[in-house]
C-alpha positions in Angstrom: 0.0 0.0 0.0 1.3 3.4 -0.9 1.5 5.7 2.0 0.9 8.9 0.1 -0.5 12.3 1.0 -1.9 14.7 -1.6 -1.6 18.4 -1.3 -2.9 21.1 -3.6 -1.7 24.5 -4.8 -1.2 26.5 -7.9 2.1 28.0 -7.0 2.5 31.5 -8.3 -0.6 31.3 -10.5 -2.3 34.4 -9.1 0.9 36.3 -10.0 1.2 34.8 -13.5 2.1 37.3 -16.2 -0.6 38.9 -18.3 -1.0 37.6 -21.8 -2.5 39.3 -24.8 -5.8 37.9 -26.0 -5.4 34.5 -27.6 -1.6 34.5 -27.0 0.1 31.2 -26.2 3.6 30.9 -24.6 5.7 27.8 -25.1 8.2 27.1 -22.3 10.2 24.3 -20.9 13.2 23.0 -18.8 15.9 20.7 -19.9 18.0 19.2 -17.1 20.8 16.6 -17.1 23.1 15.6 -14.3 25.8 13.1 -13.4 24.9 11.3 -10.2 27.2 9.2 -8.0 25.6 7.3 -5.1 26.2 4.5 -2.7 26.9 3.7 1.0 25.2 1.9 3.9 23.6 3.1 7.1 21.2 1.3 9.5 19.0 -1.2 7.6 20.5 -0.1 4.3 23.1 -2.7 3.7 25.0 -4.3 0.8 24.6 -1.2 -1.4 26.1 -1.3 -4.8 27.6 2.0 -5.9 25.9 3.7 -8.9 27.0 6.3 -11.4 24.7 7.5 -14.2 23.6 10.4 -16.3 20.1 11.2 -14.9 17.3 13.4 -16.3 15.9 16.2 -14.2 18.2 16.2 -11.2 17.7 19.8 -10.2 14.4 20.3 -11.9 12.3 17.8 -13.7 12.6 18.3 -17.5 9.3 19.5 -19.1 7.5 21.1 -22.0 4.5 23.3 -21.4 2.0 25.7 -23.0 0.2 28.5 -21.2 -2.0 31.4 -22.2 -4.8 33.7 -21.3 -7.7 35.5 -23.0 -8.9 38.9 -21.9 -12.7 38.6 -21.3 -13.1 42.2 -20.3 -14.0 43.8 -16.9 -10.7 42.6 -15.5 -11.4 38.9 -16.0 -9.2 36.5 -18.0 -9.6 32.9 -19.0 -6.4 31.1 -18.3 -4.9 27.6 -19.1 -1.7 25.7 -18.7 -0.7 22.2 -19.7 2.7 20.4 -19.1 4.3 17.2 -20.0 7.4 15.6 -18.5 10.4 14.8 -20.8 13.1 12.1 -20.6 16.4 13.6 -21.8 18.6 10.6 -21.2 16.7 7.8 -23.0 15.6 6.8 -26.4 12.0 7.8 -25.6 13.0 11.4 -25.1 9.7 12.7 -26.4 7.5 10.7 -23.9 6.4 11.6 -20.5 8.3 10.5 -17.4 6.9 7.4 -15.9 4.0 7.1 -18.3 3.3 4.6 -21.0 1.5 7.2 -23.2 2.9 10.0 -25.2 2.9 13.8 -24.7 0.4 15.2 -22.2 -0.7 11.9 -20.9 -0.9 12.8 -17.2 2.6 13.2 -15.8 2.4 16.9 -14.9 -0.2 19.5 -14.3 -3.0 20.7 -16.6 -5.8 23.1 -15.8 -8.0 25.9 -17.0 -9.9 28.6 -15.1 -10.7 32.2 -14.6 -8.7 35.0 -12.8 -9.6 38.5 -11.9 -10.2 40.9 -9.0 -12.1 38.1 -7.2 -9.0 35.9 -7.2 -8.2 32.8 -9.3 -10.3 29.6 -9.8 -8.9 26.6 -11.7 -9.8 23.0 -12.3 -7.9 20.0 -13.7 -4.8 18.1 -12.5 -3.2 20.5 -10.0 0.2 20.9 -8.4 0.8 20.1 -4.7 1.0 22.7 -1.9 2.6 20.4 0.6 5.4 19.3 -1.8 5.8 22.9 -3.0 6.3 23.9 0.7 9.0 21.3 1.1 10.8 22.6 -2.0 10.4 26.3 -0.9 11.4 26.1 2.7 14.1 23.4 2.2 15.3 25.6 -0.6 16.2 22.6 -2.7 13.6 22.9 -5.4 12.2 19.6 -6.7 15.3 17.5 -6.7 19.1 17.4 -6.0 21.1 15.0 -3.7 20.5 17.4 -0.8 16.7 17.7 -0.7 14.9 16.4 2.4 11.5 15.8 0.7 12.9 12.6 -0.9 12.9 11.0 2.6 9.1 11.5 3.0 6.4 9.8 0.9 4.9 12.4 -1.5 2.4 12.8 -4.2 2.9 16.1 -5.7 -0.3 16.4 -7.9 -4.0 15.6 -7.6 -6.4 14.5 -10.2 -10.1 15.7 -10.6 -9.2 18.8 -8.6 -10.4 22.4 -8.3 -8.9 25.2 -6.3 -9.5 28.8 -5.4 -6.8 31.3 -4.6 -7.8 34.6 -3.0 -6.3 38.0 -3.8 -3.5 39.2 -1.5 -4.6 41.3 1.4 -1.6 43.0 3.0 0.5 40.0 2.1 -2.1 37.4 3.2 -3.8 35.0 0.8 -5.9 31.8 1.1 -5.9 28.6 -0.9 -8.9 26.3 -0.8 -9.0 23.0 -2.8 -11.1 20.0 -3.3 -10.9 16.7 -5.3 -13.6 14.1 -5.5 -10.9 11.5 -6.3 -7.3 12.6 -6.0 -6.0 9.6 -8.0 -4.8 7.6 -5.1 -5.3 4.1 -6.6 -2.9 2.8 -4.0 -5.3 3.5 -1.2 -7.4 0.5 -2.0 -6.2 -2.4 -4.3 -8.1 -2.4 -7.5 -9.8 0.9 -7.0 -9.9 3.1 -10.1 -11.4 6.4 -10.9 -15.2 6.0 -11.3 -14.7 2.2 -11.2 -17.7 1.6 -8.9 -19.2 5.1 -8.5 -17.3 6.8 -5.7 -16.5 3.6 -3.7 -12.9 3.8 -2.5 -12.2 7.2 -4.1 -9.8 9.4 -2.1 -11.7 12.7 -1.4 -9.2 15.6 -0.7 -9.8 18.7 1.3 -7.2 21.4 1.5 -6.9 24.8 3.3 -3.8 26.9 3.3 -3.0 30.4 4.6 0.0 32.1 3.0 1.9 35.3 3.8 4.4 37.0 1.4 5.5 40.5 2.3 9.0 41.9 1.9 11.7 39.6 3.2 9.2 37.2 5.0 7.3 34.3 3.5 5.2 31.9 5.6 2.6 29.1 5.0 0.2 27.2 7.3 -1.4 24.2 5.5 -3.8 21.4 6.5 -5.0 18.6 4.2 -7.1 15.5 4.6 -7.8 12.5 2.3 -10.5 9.9 3.1 -11.7 7.0 1.1 -15.4 7.2 0.3 -18.2 4.7 1.0 -16.1 2.0 2.7 -16.8 0.3 6.0 -13.1 0.8 7.1 -11.8 3.8 5.2 -8.2 5.0 5.2 -7.8 8.6 6.3 -4.7 10.7 5.8 -4.0 14.0 7.6 -1.1 16.4 7.2 -0.4 19.7 8.8 2.7 21.7 8.0 4.0 25.2 8.7 7.0 26.9 7.1 8.8 30.2 7.1 11.5 31.8 5.0 13.3 35.1 5.9 15.7 37.0 3.6 18.4 38.7 5.7 20.1 39.9 2.6 23.4 38.1 3.3 21.5 34.8 3.6 18.0 33.3 3.4 17.0 31.1 6.4 14.1 28.6 6.1 12.3 26.5 8.7 9.7 23.8 8.1 7.6 21.3 10.2 5.3 18.6 8.8 3.1 16.3 10.8 1.5 13.2 9.1 -0.9 10.5 10.2 -2.7 7.6 8.5 -5.6 5.9 10.3 -8.1 3.1 9.9 -10.9 2.6 12.4 -9.2 1.6 15.6 -5.6 1.8 14.5 -2.9 4.3 13.5 -0.7 3.0 10.7 1.5 6.0 10.0 2.6 8.8 12.4 5.7 10.8 11.8 7.1 14.3 12.2 9.5 16.1 9.9 11.8 19.0 10.8 13.9 20.9 8.2 16.3 23.9 8.5 17.9 25.4 5.5 20.3 28.3 4.6 21.1 29.8 1.2 23.6 32.7 0.6 24.6 34.6 -2.6 28.3 34.5 -3.6 28.8 37.4 -5.9 26.2 38.3 -8.5 25.7 34.9 -10.2 26.3 32.1 -7.6 24.6 30.7 -4.5 25.6 28.1 -1.9 23.1 26.0 0.1 22.9 24.0 3.3 20.1 21.9 4.7 19.4 19.6 7.6 16.3 17.5 8.3 15.0 14.7 10.4 12.1 12.2 10.1 10.9 10.9 13.5 8.6 7.9 13.2 6.2 7.7 16.2 4.9 4.2 15.4 6.3 0.9 16.7 8.2 0.6 13.4 10.4 3.4 14.7 12.0 4.2 11.3 13.9 7.4 12.1 16.4 9.1 9.8 18.5 12.3 9.5 19.9 13.9 6.4 22.2 16.9 5.7 23.2 18.4 2.4 25.3 21.1 0.8 25.1 22.5 -2.7 26.1 25.3 -5.1 24.6 26.9 -8.2 26.2 29.2 -10.8 24.0 31.1 -13.3 25.8 31.3 -16.6 22.9 33.4 -17.9 19.3 34.1 -16.9 18.3 30.7 -18.4 21.3 28.4 -17.9 22.5 27.1 -14.5 25.4 24.9 -13.4 24.8 23.0 -10.1 26.4 20.5 -7.8 25.2 19.0 -4.5 26.1 16.4 -1.9 23.7 14.6 0.5 24.2 12.2 3.4 21.5 10.1 5.2 22.1 8.7 8.7 19.6 6.0 9.5 18.6 5.5 13.2 16.8 2.7 15.0 14.9 0.8 12.2 15.3 3.5 9.6 16.0 2.3 6.0 16.0 5.6 4.0 17.8 5.8 0.7 18.7 8.4 -1.7 15.9 9.4 -4.2 16.5 12.0 -6.9 14.1 13.4 -9.5 15.7 11.3 -12.2 15.8 7.9 -10.3 12.9 7.8 -7.8 12.0 4.3 -6.9 8.5 2.8 -6.4 8.5 3.6 -2.7 10.0 7.1 -2.2 12.3 7.5 0.8 12.3 4.0 2.2 13.6 0.9 0.6 11.4 -2.2 0.9 14.3 -4.4 2.0 18.0 -4.4 2.1 19.5 -4.7 -1.3 16.1 -3.6 -2.8 16.1 -2.6 -6.5 15.3 1.0 -5.5 18.4 1.2 -3.3 20.7 4.0 -4.3 22.5 4.1 -1.0 22.6 6.8 1.6 24.9 9.3 0.1 25.0 11.0 -3.4 26.9 13.6 -5.3 25.4 15.3 -8.4 26.8 17.6 -11.0 24.7 19.0 -13.8 23.3 21.7 -16.0 19.7 23.1 -16.4 18.5 25.2 -19.3 15.1 26.9 -19.4 13.3 28.4 -22.3 
């Protein structure tokens, strides 16, 4: 069973640039990195070292289209569709992790309306919880140093709708709902609309954000519950994060609480803490440091710690060189392994058994280049 939590958000959507009527923008990211990984710790044993050219190490490679139509009276119709790209394999034009071709379901796609009332969108939507990890850990969606890879994640939700309020003195609200977020792993054999709404994972999300000057902060709560089952699984997550720019450095703090319950029993219960620092070096470079812990409160007692360092150099506004190093220290019964955007296993964060096929060891070094257009 996949222990996954869905979160919802449309990061930066309300602040999206204004497009002329019927204008469409094509954009994308191409990212390739060398990754060296290996090492043992705790339950992670007999690891075989690995070196490979991986796709999407700093940021997942993608191709997208977005646009807007001015409807008058300050209202615009908006849309955006994305597909993931594999850059290091023969099927470079197909979506990551999908059997189908372009725009199957690998990334987000939505349409909606925006104006003085705020923004309303519907479709397959990006995740707020995962976006908060990336923001307050300051590691983006990947790299060897990111802490989010130690925690089970689902970064998008199907069949979703969301409302983002205008900003009031820096405060804004996100509300989201999905009748079936796409968690087929919640119940074996359950598929979207397979038997009405039986087993569907209904998602409810509420998030308060603050962005004003050097301070950004988020308070998020989300729940998913299977529908119309005698013993439904129910996920809950609450997280809070803050990021402050001191000029010489940005400091981020993040806390995430997760539980998974069935009637009469708690299957998952863990806390995540993250602290991060980034600092500019001259006009074009940055250095990063992050430290995080996962404390398992169940009898499984699968605890782990991770630290990481990194550096990025902007060769231009669109091309970035990067390098990162990360190290996991497993404690008690912890069996966490390295997971990167380009090589994530079937069970993010934890290997199923020592010497599992998803075992990339407990330390990794990456070196790569990202180009956006």
